[in-house]
N, C-alpha and C positions, 0 to 999 in steps of 0.2 A: 300800182303794177309795177312801177320801176325795179321793185325790190326782187321780182321775180322775171321780168320780161326785160330782155336786153334788144333795144330795137336793131333790127338787121340780123341778130345771132341766133335769137329763139323765138323771136316774134314782132311783131309790127306794132308800134306805140302811135296810137292817133290822141288827138284831142277830144276827148270825149263830150265836149261842151259845143263842139261844131260839128253839125250833120254834114256839112260840106266836106270837112276835112275826113270823116268816116266813109263817105261815099267815095271821095277820091282814092283812099286807101284800098278799099274794097276793090274798086274798078282795076285799079294797079295790080292787085294781088290776083284777081281774076284774068288779066293778061298776061300775066308771068307765069303761070300754069306751072308746068313740071319744073320750071326753073328753082320754084321756091321748095323743091323738094329737101336740100339740104337744112333750109330752116325749120321746116315740117319736124325733121329726123333731131334737130337739136332741142327743139321745144319738147318732144316727148321726152327725150333723154334728161332734159332740166326737170320735167315733171317727175317722171320716175326716181331721179336722184334724190328729190326733195321731198316728195309727197306720197311716199309709198303706203298703200292701204293699212300694212300692218302698223305702221308708226300712227296712222290717225285714230285706229282702233283703240291703241294704247292710250291715247291721249284723251280718247271718250270714255274710255274706262277710269282713268285716273279722275276725270271730273264727275262720273257718275257716282265714286266712291266719296268725293269731295261733297256733293250734294247730299248723298244718303246719311253723311255723318250726322249722328244726333248733335243738335245744337244746345249750348250751355243755356241755361233758364236762369 
């Protein structure tokens, strides 16, 4: 996820193999409440900037065209 999430800028990274780390980060996020609003806004902007629905639809269409092409025998 490091390709998408920048810790403290547009999200919070955790060690996903560590339940303790996950729980700690969730508690911290809940405790910080509204102070994380800029981070949430940045997260939304990051996703909208890179992963718009129209772009995804076009990628799916291209994949379907590739799959639907007759295969040489």
